[in-house]
C-alpha positions in Angstrom: -17.2 35.6 -19.8 -15.5 34.4 -16.7 -12.7 31.9 -17.4 -13.6 29.8 -14.7 -16.3 29.2 -12.0 -16.4 29.4 -8.4 -17.3 25.6 -8.2 -13.9 25.0 -10.3 -12.0 27.1 -7.9 -13.5 25.3 -4.8 -12.8 21.7 -6.3 -9.1 22.7 -7.1 -8.4 24.3 -3.7 -10.0 21.3 -2.0 -7.8 18.7 -3.9 -4.8 20.5 -3.7 -4.7 21.4 0.1 -6.3 18.0 1.1 -3.5 16.3 -0.6 -0.8 18.8 0.5 0.0 16.9 3.8 -0.3 13.5 2.6 2.0 14.0 -0.3 -0.8 12.9 -2.8 0.1 14.4 -6.2 3.7 13.9 -5.8 6.1 16.7 -6.9 3.4 18.2 -8.9 0.9 18.3 -6.0 3.5 19.9 -3.8 4.3 22.6 -6.5 0.6 23.1 -6.9 0.1 23.7 -3.2 3.1 26.1 -3.1 1.9 28.0 -6.1 -1.5 28.4 -4.3 0.3 29.8 -1.2 1.9 32.4 -3.5 -1.2 33.1 -5.1 -2.8 34.1 -1.9 0.0 36.0 -0.6 0.1 38.3 -3.5 -3.7 38.6 -3.5 -3.5 39.8 0.1 -0.7 42.1 -0.7 -2.7 43.8 -3.6 -5.9 43.9 -1.5 -4.6 44.3 2.4 -7.2 43.3 5.0 -7.3 45.3 8.2 -4.5 44.8 10.6 -4.7 41.3 12.0 -5.5 40.9 15.7 -2.4 40.6 18.1 -1.2 36.9 17.8 -3.1 36.3 14.6 -1.1 35.1 11.4 -0.4 37.7 8.8 0.8 35.2 6.3 -1.5 32.5 4.5 -1.9 29.3 6.3 -2.8 25.8 4.5 -6.5 25.5 5.1 -7.1 22.3 7.1 -10.7 22.1 7.3 -13.6 22.1 4.5 -14.8 25.4 5.9 -11.4 26.9 5.7 -11.0 25.6 2.0 -14.5 27.0 1.0 -13.5 30.5 2.4 -10.2 30.5 0.7 -11.7 29.6 -2.6 -14.4 32.4 -2.2 -11.6 34.8 -1.4 -9.6 33.7 -4.6 -12.9 33.9 -6.7 -13.8 37.4 -5.5 -10.1 38.7 -5.9 -9.9 37.4 -9.5 -13.3 39.0 -10.4 -11.8 42.4 -9.6 -8.1 42.0 -10.9 -7.5 40.9 -14.4 -3.9 39.9 -13.5 -4.9 37.8 -10.4 -7.5 36.2 -12.7 -4.8 35.3 -15.3 -2.7 33.6 -12.5 -5.8 31.8 -11.2 -6.7 30.3 -14.5 -3.2 29.2 -15.0 -2.9 27.6 -11.7 -6.4 25.8 -12.3 -5.2 24.3 -15.5 -2.4 22.6 -13.9 -4.1 21.8 -10.5 -7.0 20.2 -12.6 -4.7 17.3 -13.3 -4.6 16.4 -9.7 -8.3 15.9 -9.4 -9.8 12.5 -9.6 -11.6 13.3 -12.9 -8.2 13.6 -14.7 -7.4 10.0 -14.3 -7.8 8.3 -17.7 -9.9 5.1 -17.5 -9.7 3.4 -20.9 -7.0 4.9 -23.3 -4.3 3.6 -25.5 -1.7 1.9 -23.1 -4.1 2.1 -20.2 -3.4 -0.6 -17.5 -5.9 -3.5 -18.0 -5.3 -5.6 -14.8 -5.5 -9.4 -14.8 -5.7 -10.1 -11.2 -7.9 -13.2 -11.2 -6.3 -16.6 -9.4 -6.2 -19.5 -11.7 -9.4 -21.4 -12.1 -9.6 -24.7 -10.4 -9.4 -27.6 -12.7 -11.5 -29.9 -10.2 -14.4 -27.5 -9.9 -17.5 -29.3 -9.7 -21.4 -28.7 -9.6 -22.5 -25.0 -9.6 -23.4 -25.4 -13.3 -26.4 -23.0 -12.8 -24.3 -20.5 -11.3 -22.9 -18.7 -14.4 -26.3 -18.8 -15.7 -27.7 -16.9 -12.7 -25.0 -14.3 -12.9 -25.5 -13.9 -16.7 -29.3 -13.2 -15.8 -28.3 -10.7 -13.4 -26.1 -8.9 -16.2 -28.7 -9.3 -18.9 -31.9 -9.2 -17.0 -34.5 -6.8 -18.3 -35.4 -6.0 -14.7 -32.2 -4.4 -13.9 -32.7 -0.7 -14.4 -30.5 1.2 -16.9 -27.2 2.4 -15.2 -27.4 0.2 -12.3 -24.2 -1.9 -11.7 -24.5 -5.7 -11.5 -23.7 -7.1 -8.1 -23.8 -10.7 -7.0 -23.1 -12.0 -3.4 -22.3 -15.5 -2.8 -22.8 -16.6 0.7 -22.0 -19.7 2.6 -20.1 -21.1 5.3 -16.2 -21.5 5.4 -15.1 -24.3 3.2 -18.2 -24.4 1.0 -16.2 -23.2 -2.1 -17.3 -19.6 -2.6 -13.8 -18.5 -3.7 -13.6 -21.3 -6.3 -17.1 -20.5 -7.4 -16.6 -16.9 -7.9 -13.1 -17.2 -9.7 -14.7 -20.0 -11.9 -17.5 -17.7 -12.9 -15.3 -14.6 -13.5 -13.1 -16.6 -15.7 -16.2 -18.0 -17.9 -17.3 -14.3 -18.1 -14.1 -12.5 -18.5 -14.6 -12.2 -22.4 -17.5 -9.8 -21.6 -15.1 -7.6 -19.5 -12.1 -6.7 -21.8 -11.0 -3.7 -19.5 -9.8 -5.7 -16.7 -10.3 -8.4 -13.9 -9.8 -7.1 -10.2 -9.4 -9.7 -7.5 -8.7 -9.2 -3.8 -9.0 -11.4 -0.6 -10.5 -9.1 2.0 -9.7 -11.5 4.7 -13.1 -11.0 6.4 -13.2 -14.3 8.3 -13.1 -12.0 11.4 -13.3 -8.3 12.2 -9.7 -8.6 13.4 -8.2 -10.0 10.1 -10.4 -7.9 7.7 -8.7 -5.5 5.3 -9.7 -1.9 5.6 -11.7 -0.4 2.6 -8.5 2.1 2.1 -6.1 -0.8 1.9 -8.2 -2.7 -0.9 -8.7 0.7 -2.8 -4.9 1.3 -2.8 -4.4 -2.2 -4.2 -6.9 -1.8 -7.0 -5.7 1.8 -8.0 -2.2 0.6 -8.1 -3.1 -2.1 -10.5 -5.3 0.6 -12.5 -2.1 2.6 -13.1 -2.3 5.2 -10.3 1.1 5.8 -8.8 1.7 5.7 -5.2 2.3 9.5 -5.1 -1.1 10.2 -6.4 -3.0 8.3 -3.8 -5.5 10.6 -1.8 -5.1 10.4 2.0 -8.7 9.7 3.0 -11.0 6.7 2.1 -13.7 8.9 0.7 -11.3 10.3 -1.9 -9.7 6.9 -2.7 -13.2 5.6 -3.3 -14.0 8.4 -5.7 -10.8 8.0 -7.5 -11.5 4.5 -7.8 -14.9 5.0 -9.4 -13.5 7.5 -11.7 -10.7 5.1 -13.0 -13.4 2.3 -13.3 -16.2 4.6 -14.7 -15.8 3.7 -18.6 -14.4 0.4 -18.0 -16.0 -3.1 -18.6 -14.6 -4.9 -15.6 -15.2 -8.0 -13.5 -14.3 -7.3 -10.0 -14.1 -10.1 -7.3 -14.3 -9.1 -3.7 -13.7 -12.3 -1.9 -14.2 -13.1 1.7 -15.9 -9.9 2.9 -16.7 -9.4 6.3 -19.3 -6.5 6.1 -21.2 -4.3 4.0 -19.2 -1.3 5.4 -16.1 -3.1 4.1 -17.2 -3.5 0.5 -19.4 -0.5 -0.1 -16.5 1.8 -1.0 -15.1 -1.0 -3.4 -18.4 -1.2 -5.5 -17.8 0.3 -9.0 -20.7 2.6 -10.4 -20.1 1.2 -14.0 -23.1 -0.2 -15.3 -21.3 -2.2 -17.8 -19.1 -4.0 -15.0 -19.7 -6.9 -12.8 -18.9 -7.2 -9.0 -18.9 -10.7 -7.4 -18.6 -10.7 -3.6 -18.2 -13.8 -1.4 -18.8 -13.9 2.4 -19.6 -16.2 5.0 -21.8 -13.5 6.4 -25.3 -12.6 5.0 -24.6 -8.9 3.9 -28.4 -8.6 3.7 -28.1 -4.8 3.0 -26.5 -5.3 -0.3 -29.7 -6.6 -1.6 -31.4 -3.5 -1.0 -28.7 -1.1 -2.1 -27.1 -1.4 -4.8 -29.6 -4.1 -5.4 -27.4 -7.1 -5.3 -28.4 -10.7 -6.4 -27.7 -12.9 -3.2 -27.1 -16.4 -3.9 -26.4 -19.1 -1.1 -24.2 -22.0 -2.0 -25.2 -25.3 -0.2 -23.1 -28.3 0.4 -22.6 -30.4 -2.7 -24.8 -33.5 -3.2 -23.3 -36.9 -2.8 -23.2 -37.5 -6.6 -21.3 -34.2 -7.0 -19.1 -35.0 -4.2 -18.0 -38.2 -5.8 -17.6 -36.4 -9.1 -15.3 -33.8 -7.2 -13.4 -36.7 -5.8 -13.0 -38.4 -9.3 -11.6 -35.2 -10.7 -9.0 -34.8 -8.1 -8.0 -38.6 -7.9 -8.3 -39.5 -11.6 -11.1 -41.5 -13.2 -8.9 -44.6 -13.7 -7.4 -44.5 -10.2 -10.9 -43.9 -8.7 -12.3 -47.0 -10.3 -9.1 -48.9 -8.8 -9.8 -48.1 -5.3 -12.8 -50.2 -4.8 -16.2 -49.3 -3.5 -17.0 -46.8 -0.7 -16.6 -43.4 -2.4 -20.0 -42.5 -1.9 -19.7 -43.1 1.8 -16.6 -41.1 2.0 -18.2 -38.3 0.1 -21.0 -38.4 2.8 -18.6 -38.3 5.5 -17.1 -35.0 4.0 -20.5 -33.4 4.3 -20.6 -32.1 0.8 -18.0 -29.6 1.9 -15.5 -28.9 -1.1 -12.6 -27.9 1.3 -13.0 -31.5 3.0 -13.4 -33.3 -0.2 -10.4 -31.8 -1.8 -8.2 -32.7 1.2 -9.5 -36.2 1.1 -9.1 -36.4 -2.6 -5.5 -34.9 -2.5 -4.7 -37.5 0.1 -6.1 -40.5 -2.0 -4.3 -39.2 -5.0 -0.8 -39.4 -3.5 -1.5 -42.7 -1.9 -1.4 -45.4 -4.6 -2.8 -48.4 -2.7 -5.2 -46.4 -0.4 -8.9 -47.8 -0.9 -12.1 -45.9 -0.4 -13.1 -48.6 2.3 -10.0 -47.7 4.2 -10.6 -43.8 3.9 -14.2 -44.3 5.0 -13.2 -46.4 8.2 -10.6 -43.8 9.2 -13.0 -41.0 9.0 -15.6 -43.0 10.9 -13.1 -43.9 13.7 -11.9 -40.1 13.9 -15.5 -39.0 14.0 -16.1 -41.0 17.1 -13.1 -39.7 18.9 -13.7 -36.1 18.2 -15.7 -33.9 20.6 -18.2 -31.6 19.1 -17.1 -27.9 19.5 -19.5 -25.1 20.3 -19.7 -23.3 17.0 -21.9 -20.8 15.3 -24.9 -22.9 13.8 -24.0 -21.6 10.2 -20.3 -23.0 10.5 -20.9 -26.1 12.5 -21.2 -28.4 9.8 -18.7 -27.2 7.7 -16.1 -26.9 10.4 -16.9 -30.4 11.6 -16.4 -32.0 8.1 -13.1 -29.9 7.7 -11.7 -31.0 11.0 -12.7 -34.6 10.5 -10.9 -34.8 7.2 -8.0 -32.6 8.3 -7.4 -34.7 11.4 -7.2 -38.0 9.1 -4.9 -36.3 6.6 -2.7 -35.0 9.6 -2.4 -38.4 11.1 -0.5 -39.5 7.9 2.1 -36.7 7.7 5.7 -37.3 8.4 6.8 -36.4 11.7 8.7 -33.2 10.3 5.8 -32.2 8.1 3.4 -32.5 10.9 5.7 -30.4 13.1 5.9 -27.8 10.2 2.0 -27.7 10.1 1.7 -27.0 13.8 4.5 -24.4 14.0 3.0 -22.5 10.9 -0.3 -22.7 12.7 0.7 -20.8 15.7 0.3 -17.4 14.2 -2.1 -16.2 11.1 0.6 -15.4 8.8 -0.5 -13.7 5.5 1.5 -16.3 3.5 4.5 -18.7 4.1 7.7 -18.7 2.3 10.3 -21.2 2.0 12.6 -19.2 4.4 9.9 -18.6 7.0 9.0 -22.4 6.8 12.7 -23.2 7.4 13.0 -21.1 10.5 9.6 -22.5 11.8 11.1 -25.7 12.5 14.7 -24.8 12.5 15.1 -26.9 9.3 18.8 -27.7 8.0 18.4 -25.8 4.8 15.9 -24.5 2.3 15.6 -27.8 0.3 14.3 -29.5 3.6 11.8 -26.9 4.0 10.8 -27.2 0.3 10.2 -31.0 0.7 7.9 -30.3 3.9 6.0 -27.6 2.2 5.6 -29.9 -0.8 4.1 -32.7 1.4 1.6 -30.2 3.1 0.3 -28.7 -0.2 0.2 -32.3 -1.8 -2.4 -33.1 0.7 -4.2 -29.9 0.5 -3.2 -28.5 3.9 -1.6 -25.6 2.2 -2.5 -23.9 -0.8 0.2 -22.6 -3.2 -0.5 -19.1 -4.0 2.6 -18.0 -5.8 5.9 -19.1 -6.7 7.2 -21.0 -3.4 4.7 -19.1 -1.3 1.8 -20.9 0.6 -1.1 -20.0 2.7 -3.6 -21.9 5.0 -7.3 -22.0 4.6 -8.4 -20.3 7.9 -10.3 -23.3 9.0 -7.3 -25.6 8.4 -4.9 -23.1 10.3 -7.1 -23.1 13.2 -6.9 -26.9 13.2 -3.1 -26.7 13.1 -3.2 -24.3 16.1 -5.4 -26.7 18.1 -3.0 -29.5 17.3 0.0 -27.4 18.4 -1.7 -26.5 21.6 -2.3 -30.2 22.4 1.1 -31.7 21.2 3.7 -28.9 21.7 5.2 -27.2 24.6 4.0 -23.4 24.8 7.7 -22.7 25.0 8.5 -24.5 21.8 5.8 -22.8 20.0 6.7 -19.3 21.1 10.2 -20.1 20.1 9.1 -20.9 16.6 7.1 -17.6 16.2 10.4 -15.7 17.4 12.6 -17.6 14.9 10.0 -16.5 12.1 9.8 -13.0 13.1 13.6 -12.7 13.4 14.0 -13.9 9.9 11.4 -11.4 8.7 13.4 -8.7 10.5 16.7 -9.9 9.0 15.3 -9.8 5.4 13.5 -6.5 5.8 16.8 -4.7 7.3 18.7 -6.0 4.4 16.4 -4.9 1.7 15.8 -1.6 3.6 19.5 -0.9 3.4 19.4 -1.2 -0.1 16.3 1.2 -0.6 17.9 4.1 1.1 21.7 3.3 1.9 22.6 6.7 3.3 20.0 7.2 6.1 20.8 6.6 9.7 19.2 3.6 11.3 18.7 2.1 14.9 18.9 -1.3 16.0 21.2 -4.4 16.2 19.5 -5.9 13.1 21.6 -3.5 11.1 24.9 -4.2 13.0 26.4 -6.7 10.5 24.9 -5.4 7.4 26.7 -3.4 4.4 25.1 -2.2 1.4 26.3 -4.3 -1.5 29.4 -3.4 -3.5 28.8 -2.2 -7.0 25.1 -1.3 -6.2 23.4 -0.3 -9.5 20.3 2.0 -9.8 18.0 -0.9 -10.2 19.0 -2.3 -6.9 17.0 -0.1 -4.8 13.9 -0.7 -6.8 14.3 -4.4 -6.5 14.8 -4.3 -2.9 11.6 -2.1 -2.6 9.7 -4.7 -4.5 11.0 -7.4 -2.1 9.7 -5.3 0.9 6.4 -4.7 -0.9 6.0 -8.6 -1.6 6.3 -9.1 2.1 4.3 -6.2 3.4 1.6 -8.3 4.9 3.9 -10.6 6.6 5.9 -7.8 8.2 2.9 -6.2 9.6 1.8 -9.8 11.0 5.4 -10.0 12.3 4.8 -6.7 14.2 1.6 -8.0 15.7 3.2 -11.3 16.6 6.1 -9.7 18.2 3.7 -7.4 20.3 1.5 -10.5 21.2 4.5 -12.7 22.5 6.5 -9.8 24.0 9.4 -9.5 21.7 9.3 -5.7 22.2 12.9 -5.5 20.8 12.0 -7.1 17.6 8.6 -5.0 17.3 10.1 -1.6 17.1 13.1 -2.8 14.9 10.6 -4.2 12.4 9.1 -0.9 12.2 12.6 0.8 11.7 13.2 -1.7 8.9 9.8 -0.8 7.2 10.7 2.9 6.9 12.0 2.7 3.2 8.9 0.6 2.2 6.4 3.2 3.8 8.3 6.4 2.9 8.5 5.3 -0.9 5.1 3.5 -1.3 2.8 4.8 1.5 0.2 2.2 2.7 -0.5 4.9 5.5 -3.0 3.0 7.5 -0.8 -0.1 8.0 1.9 2.3 8.7 0.1 4.0 11.5 -1.1 0.5 12.9 2.4 -1.0 13.0 4.1 2.1 14.3 1.6 2.7 17.1 2.6 -0.8 18.2 6.2 -0.1 17.6 6.0 3.2 19.8 4.5 1.1 22.7 7.0 -1.6 22.2 9.9 0.9 22.5 8.5 2.6 25.5 8.2 -0.8 27.4 11.7 -2.0 25.9 13.4 1.2 27.3 11.8 0.7 30.7 13.4 -2.8 30.8 16.9 -1.3 29.9 16.3 -1.3 26.1 17.4 1.3 23.7 16.1 4.7 24.9 16.5 6.0 21.3 14.0 3.9 19.9 10.8 5.8 21.2 11.7 9.0 19.6 12.5 7.2 16.3 9.3 5.4 16.4 7.3 8.7 17.2 9.0 10.5 14.1 8.1 7.8 11.8 4.5 7.5 13.2 4.2 11.2 12.5 5.1 10.9 8.9 2.4 8.1 8.6 -0.1 10.7 10.3 1.0 13.4 7.7 0.3 10.8 4.9 -3.4 10.5 6.2 -3.6 14.4 6.4 -3.9 14.0 10.2 -2.1 17.3 11.0 -2.8 17.4 14.9 -1.7 13.7 15.5 1.5 14.3 13.3 2.4 17.3 15.3 1.8 15.7 18.8 3.8 12.8 17.8 6.8 15.0 16.8 6.5 17.0 20.1 6.6 13.7 21.9 9.6 12.6 19.9 11.6 15.7 20.8 10.8 15.2 24.4 11.7 11.4 24.3 15.1 12.3 22.5 15.9 14.9 25.0 15.3 12.4 28.0 17.6 10.1 26.1 20.2 12.8 25.5 20.1 11.7 21.7 21.1 14.8 19.6 20.7 12.8 16.3 17.2 12.0 17.4 16.4 15.5 18.3 17.7 16.8 15.2 15.4 14.4 13.2 12.4 15.4 15.1 13.1 19.1 14.5 13.8 18.5 10.8 10.4 16.5 10.5 8.5 19.3 12.3 10.2 21.9 9.8 9.0 19.7 6.9 5.4 19.6 8.3 5.6 23.4 8.6 6.6 23.7 5.0 3.5 21.7 3.9 1.4 24.1 6.1 2.8 27.1 4.5 4.4 28.2 7.9 7.6 29.1 6.3 9.1 31.0 9.0 8.2 28.6 11.6 9.7 25.8 9.2 12.9 27.7 9.1 13.2 28.0 12.7 12.6 24.3 13.3 15.3 23.6 10.6 17.6 25.7 12.4 16.8 23.8 15.8 17.8 20.7 14.0 21.1 22.0 12.6 22.0 23.3 16.3 21.2 19.6 17.6 23.6 18.2 15.0 26.1 20.8 16.0 26.1 19.1 19.4 27.1 15.8 18.1 30.8 15.1 18.6 33.2 12.7 16.6 32.5 9.1 17.9 28.9 10.0 19.1 25.8 8.4 17.8 24.8 9.5 14.4 28.3 11.2 13.8 28.9 9.7 10.5 25.5 11.0 9.1 26.2 14.6 10.2 27.4 16.1 7.0 24.7 14.4 4.8 22.1 15.8 7.4 23.5 19.2 7.3 23.2 19.2 3.5 19.5 18.2 3.7 18.8 20.8 6.3 20.4 23.5 3.9 18.1 22.2 1.1 15.1 22.3 3.3 16.1 25.7 4.6 16.3 27.0 0.9 12.7 25.7 0.2 11.6 27.7 3.4 13.4 30.9 2.2 11.8 30.6 -1.2 8.3 30.2 0.3 8.8 33.5 2.2 9.4 34.9 -1.1 13.3 35.6 -0.2 14.7 34.4 -3.4 18.3 35.7 -3.3 18.7 34.1 0.2 17.2 30.9 -1.0 19.4 30.5 -4.0 22.5 31.1 -1.6 21.3 28.5 0.7 20.6 26.0 -2.1 24.2 26.6 -3.7 25.4 25.6 -0.2 23.5 22.6 -0.1 24.8 21.7 -3.4 28.4 22.3 -2.2 27.7 20.1 1.0 26.3 17.2 -1.1 29.3 17.2 -3.3 31.8 17.3 -0.5 30.3 14.1 1.0 32.7 11.1 1.0 29.9 9.1 -0.7 28.2 10.7 -3.5 24.3 11.3 -3.3 23.5 12.2 -6.8 19.7 11.8 -6.0 19.9 14.7 -3.6 22.1 16.6 -5.7 19.4 16.4 -8.4 16.7 17.4 -6.0 18.7 20.7 -5.1 19.2 21.5 -8.8 15.4 21.1 -9.1 14.6 23.4 -6.2 17.2 25.9 -7.8 15.3 25.9 -11.1 11.9 26.4 -9.2 13.3 29.3 -7.1 14.5 31.2 -10.3 11.3 30.6 -12.0 9.4 32.0 -9.1 11.6 35.0 -8.9 10.4 35.8 -12.4 12.1 37.6 -15.4 14.1 36.4 -18.6 17.4 36.3 -16.8 16.0 34.0 -13.9 14.4 31.8 -16.5 17.8 31.4 -18.2 19.2 30.6 -15.0 16.6 28.1 -14.1 17.1 26.4 -17.3 20.9 26.0 -16.6 20.0 24.3 -13.1 17.5 22.2 -14.7 19.8 21.1 -17.3 21.9 19.7 -14.5 18.9 18.1 -12.8 18.0 16.3 -16.0 21.3 14.9 -16.4 21.8 13.9 -12.7 18.5 12.1 -12.5 19.2 10.5 -15.8 22.4 9.0 -14.4 20.5 7.9 -11.2 17.9 6.1 -13.2 15.2 7.8 -11.3 12.7 7.9 -14.0 9.8 10.0 -12.2 12.2 12.6 -11.1 13.9 12.7 -14.4 10.6 13.2 -16.1 9.6 15.9 -13.4 12.8 17.7 -14.2 12.2 17.6 -17.9 8.8 18.9 -17.4 10.1 21.7 -15.4 12.6 22.7 -18.1 9.7 22.8 -20.5 8.2 25.4 -18.3 11.4 27.4 -18.8 11.4 27.1 -22.5 7.8 28.5 -22.4 8.9 31.4 -20.4 11.6 32.1 -22.9 9.3 31.8 -25.8 11.2 28.7 -27.1 8.2 26.3 -28.1 10.5 24.0 -29.9 12.5 23.4 -26.7 9.3 23.1 -24.8 8.1 20.3 -27.2 11.4 18.4 -27.0 11.4 18.5 -23.1 7.8 17.4 -23.1 8.5 14.4 -25.4 11.7 13.4 -23.1 9.2 13.6 -20.0 6.5 11.5 -22.0 9.0 8.7 -22.9 10.1 8.5 -19.2 6.5 8.6 -17.9 5.5 5.9 -20.2 8.4 3.9 -19.0 7.5 4.3 -15.4 3.9 3.6 -16.1 2.5 7.0 -14.6 -0.8 7.3 -16.4 -1.9 10.6 -15.2 1.3 12.3 -16.2 1.3 10.6 -19.7 -2.2 12.1 -20.2 -1.1 15.6 -18.9 2.0 15.7 -21.0 0.0 14.6 -24.1 -2.5 17.3 -23.6 0.2 19.9 -23.4 1.9 18.4 -26.6 -1.4 18.6 -28.3 -1.9 22.4 -27.3 1.6 23.2 -28.6 0.7 21.4 -31.9 -2.4 23.5 -32.3 -0.5 26.7 -31.4 
């Protein structure tokens, strides 16, 4: 009986090769891809095909299309059917590669992630009493076919309370969904602000325990992985503020025991047909319910002490919860303000306002919010009013104390805190985290219009620039801690130095800081582009390099760096830094690689080399050539990779003491020696590869500042090379190298790399027949993966340990 099927081979080939360019699967994915290249090479040597046509490749190339992947799978299948030795190799490869498939991700298991992403419920939530019952009917209805997921869509204009209703119901029902609660704001108030499905999927998968290195490149595979992770879970998923059916379709779990609640100001009619969603429209609150909401905000006793007129105020608010919350919050902080006075203020303001031309569905909601916001705004202190207007100039994802301070050039953070508290106290800002605030989009638009009326354009642009500069400074400082040794461009780094006594946790903390500000940094790039701050736009992209290199977020990466390339070109034309264009293009190429876009990545690198050539920037030329070499490694084009890496080495050789990038040359040469060793190993030139890798090791050890992380990586490459060469002696040599890798990564505190080195050492023990040593190494790897929260690797190592126990 065949040990595997053609379908299994095709699936594994597709998974491994599609993830090879993007880096999905991390080190395990890379090794699976390189192992597949070796398999194909050995197969072709055993069964040589007719001589290739002139100019054709005799060595295997990474298949880039589905047709090429199917053909490679067919060749492997046919070769294994006629060669027992190849069949054993393919079987072993399939066993390892199988863990990269989406089906390998554990859903609900001991220690599995059970996310709790719901925002807090609103204590003032009013009315909608029938809504939880309606949703429960969807869950329990006898007319819902077996196996069909429960989907509810709450629709209504902005400010009607859709988010509060969805979160309130999700909290009431969460006991029915013990495997987690997912929540995301899809920012779908317009097409320009809406998150892509891929962005939302990455956030969900991250919270479900999928590490960044395991994320597939394309949206379809992300969606498949998400559905696989959610398949056996009972979860409630809230997709807030959706813009279109296209945006939410990839986010719908197929789990029949889960509930998806979608909110939108658009109708999303097609969801009623497929997947059969129940669409519920939220209407304005009645006058009685509006008064009840005001009472809950103000307090029952204080409500009674304000005199008559609350119902008239409620009617002026149009039954729109956002307008009612603003009004109630203003009354709550004004001890002597009466309902009569509030009603008079609203009436006077209504007479002065001119009606705007708005879509019919949003007109009453917008009018009510503008009316109450006008009155609330009129009672702000001058400095709080200024902050309100200056924050409204640009749609920031969120506002921190530091950003608020720069927006109005406040004296210190304490002043900014006081002003933010004033705005949040009257519901003009919502606090969404510790010292982090956000506008409702209708309120921000009001702030923007007030700014256009009351402030000079130059003052508003200056406020945006101050906030952008602040974000750039924070990002550059954090980036310097994430990868201290890399070379950088831009004056933002001129006065920065890595902190003294930097511990292994510092880089991780800095990466977390960048991650927390990721959306604001992308907004800062767009703001800089819009206002013509080209020098800031490309420097922001440079400061985000560590964030994207370590964590991905490739679609945002491409978006920001396309803007960065354009900004660098405009800046260079106006006597800016001519080196920036090549730098941006190289970083853009890595973003394209992350999405599996081979042609775009190669084109960007060729343009980068040309731009750096025009700028006579040898360090940039070396970087572009090195990046092209790394791309060739991913494509199995090992001789081409070696040539590109040699071009990079020659470019570094043209750098003289005192030239740009001169201090980085020794480290860059060490990295190139490491990459070249990998290229030689890919060609089966193991002796030369070992020699070059030992050179890389000596180069890293000679650096004035230690680079233990990359030393550990070289030790791991030496271990891989010895294992690839085969034989007991090489397995012993591999174990010695991997002993050093385990020790080095342990000192660095690099948990995932430490675990990976331990797993590789377990392979050595297996080769040598040392089952006890293999088990010890696997247990070490398991503990490290558990600390890092890598669910897929935990499951893989546990399965191997179970196999050993049964042996």
